[in-house]
N, C-alpha and C positions, 0 to 999 in steps of 0.2 A: 392556476394549474400550469399555465404555459411557463411562467417564470420558475415555478417549483421544479418542473421537469428539467429546465436548463440548469438550475443550481445542482440538481442531483446528478446530472450528466457530468458536470464539472468535478464533482466529488469522485466519481468513478475514474474519470480521465486523469485528474491531478494526482490521485494516489499512485497510479501506474507510472505516470510521467516522472514524478519526483523520486520515487524509489528506483526507477530505471537510471536516472541521473546519478543517484548515490552509488548504485552497483557499478556503473560505468567507471567510477573513480578507481575501482580495483583493477582495471585493465592494465596488465603489465606489472602488477604489484601483488598478485595472489600468492599465497603461501607455497603452493606447488602449481605446476603448469596446468594440470587437470582442473584444479579448482579455479584458476585464473580464467580458463576458457568457459567453465560452467557458469560462473558468476556473470560473465559477459553475455552468455547465451540467455540467461534469465532476464538480464536487462533488455536484450533485444525483443524477447517475448513481450515484456511489459510496454516497450515503446510501441509495438504493433497494436497492442490492446488500447493504449492511450490514443493512438491515432483514430481508431474506430469510434471511441467515445467522443473525441474532440470534433470529428467530422459531423457527427450527429448533433452535438451541442451547437456547432456553427450554424446548422440548419434551423435551429429554433432560438438562436440568440437574438434577443430584442434589438441589440446593437448591430446585428448583421456581420459579425466578425467570422473569419474562416478559421480552420484548425491551426494554421501557422500563427496567425495573430493571437489566438487564444493561448498558444503555448509560449510565444516569445515576446509578446508585448503587454502582458498583464504584470502588474506589480504584486509584491508578496501578499498584500492585504486582499487581493482579488483571488488568490488561490484557495481552494477548498479541500485540500488534502488533510489526512490525519496527521497529527503531530508526530506520531510514531515514525512515519516514513521519511521525515526530514531530519531525523537525528543523525549525527555524524557516524561514519563507518566505524571509527575507533579501532579496536582490535578485531581480528578475525572472529573471535567469540562474540563480540558486540554485533557484528554484521549478521552472524547466523542466528542469534537470539532475536534480533529485529525481524529477520526474514521468517523465522518460525512463527512468531506471533501473527505477523501479517498474512503469511501464506495460508495458515489454518483458517483465519477469518475470511480471507478473500475467496477461497474455495467454497466455503459455506454460503457466502453472499451470492456468488455467481450461480450456485446450484439453486438458490432461492429465486433468482431472477429468470430462471428457465421458463417458469410459468407466468411471466409478466404479461399484463394486459397490453403492453406496448410491444408489438411483435418485433420491432427493430431492436429494442433492448434485449428481448429474449434471444434473438438470433446472434447478437454479439456475445451474449453470455454463454451461449452454447459452444461457440468456437473458442472462447477464452477459457472456459472451464477445463478443457482438455489440458491446456498448458498449466493452469493453476493446480490441477490434480498432481501433476509431476512436481511442480514447485513445492507443494505441501509435503509430498512423500520425501523429497530430497532434504528439505530443511529439518524435518523431524528425524530422519536417519542420522543427520550430522549432529544434532543435539545429543542423540543416544551415543554416537561414537565418541563425542567429546566427554560426555558424562561417564562413560565406561573406560575412558582412556587413562592417561597418567593423572597423578594427583594435581599437577599444574593445569592440565586441560579441564579437569572437573571443577577445580576452583574458579577458573576463568569463566567457564560457561555459566556456572551458578551465579557468579557476580554480575554477569551481563544480563541474564534473565531477570535477576532481582532488580537491577537498575532500570530496565526498560518496562517493567511491569506497570509502572505508574501511567504509562501512555496507552494501555490496552483498554481502559474503561470507555474511552471516547468512541470505540467501535460500536458500542451498544447503547449509546445515549439517544434519547428521543428528542427531536426538535420539530418545528413546524414543517420543514421540508420533508423529513423522513415520515412524519405523520401523514402528510398529503399524499406521498407516494404510496403508502400502505393503504389509505382509504380508496385510492384509485386502482388498487390491484397491480400497481406497477412494480413495487418492490416489497419485500417482507419487512415487518417491523424489526428494528435493530435488536430488540430484546429477544426475539425469537431465535437469534443466532447464538445467544450467550451460553445457554446450557450445552448444546453440542460442542461449542468451542471449548468451554471449561472441561468437559469430559475428555475430549481428545488431548488437550494440553496436559491434563492430569495423567493420562495414560502414558504419554511420552516422558513426563517427569519421572513417573514410577519406573518405567523401563530403563531410564538412564541413571536411576539411583540418585536423583536430584530432589531438592525440597521445593515444593511449589509455594510461591508467595501467598500471603493472606488475601482472601477475596474481599476483606474489609479495608484494604489499603486505600488511601486517598488517591484519586485519579485526576490527571491533567485533562483539561478541556480547552476548546477554542479553535482548533484547526479548521473545522468545517464551517466556522463563521468568519474565517479570515484573520483570526488572532493567532499568530505563529510565534515560534521561538526565533531567536536571532539567527539561527542556522539557515533558515530558508532564504533569507536575503543574500547571503554569500553564495548559496547554491545557484540561485537564479542569476546572480551577477555573472557567473561563469557560463551557465547554460545559454543565457540570452545575449551574450556579448556581441557576437557577430551580427545578429539581426539589428541590434540597437546601434552598433557602431557604423554599420553600412545598411541603412534602411532600404528594404526592397531588393537587396542583392539576391541573385539567383546563380546556381552553379549546377 
């Protein structure tokens, strides 16, 4: 159980950390100033959440690593984030589609963690859920705005949602770590989040006038086991450069 808890905390932390790094790449490059600032603020929220999860993970890490070591000195195969969050930013439509899928799931997960038998996890979830609720509303609203906008914006957001759909199934997959957390009352079963996620996503698609991909589509797997796309290695090379180039540096 001890190792399972550590692995689960890494999943929570790595999702937030990797997605924050992706969103930070938009800083100074947003399509409009307001959106540039908004994406950066969401990234900052996720960094704050990741730090809380990593701090707790460090306390139960069998290897005794602290939050900075876990963030900056693990290799790609040691990261436990969903494949979805490591996908490149691409166009603005790609970024919003990725955010929408993740934000909806993230809010539902954090809500499910509020009643965790681990009071520390419950406390972090309670604080993080407030930010996640805003993120979910914001990304859903933007999907609707793009879907109801011009022919070009509608075509682009539809293509982005279709392209990233294959990465959504991993959010609901059961494995030994998730099963152990559910048995201990620490976290909900992943499958318990699927129906409310599907229902909300479908309602947003309908409001935006978009076509929802097939629920029977083939889904990518592997991120939570440390099997990642090539994109994560490049992301970590940039994120971890200073700590690896100047070990132990402080400022």
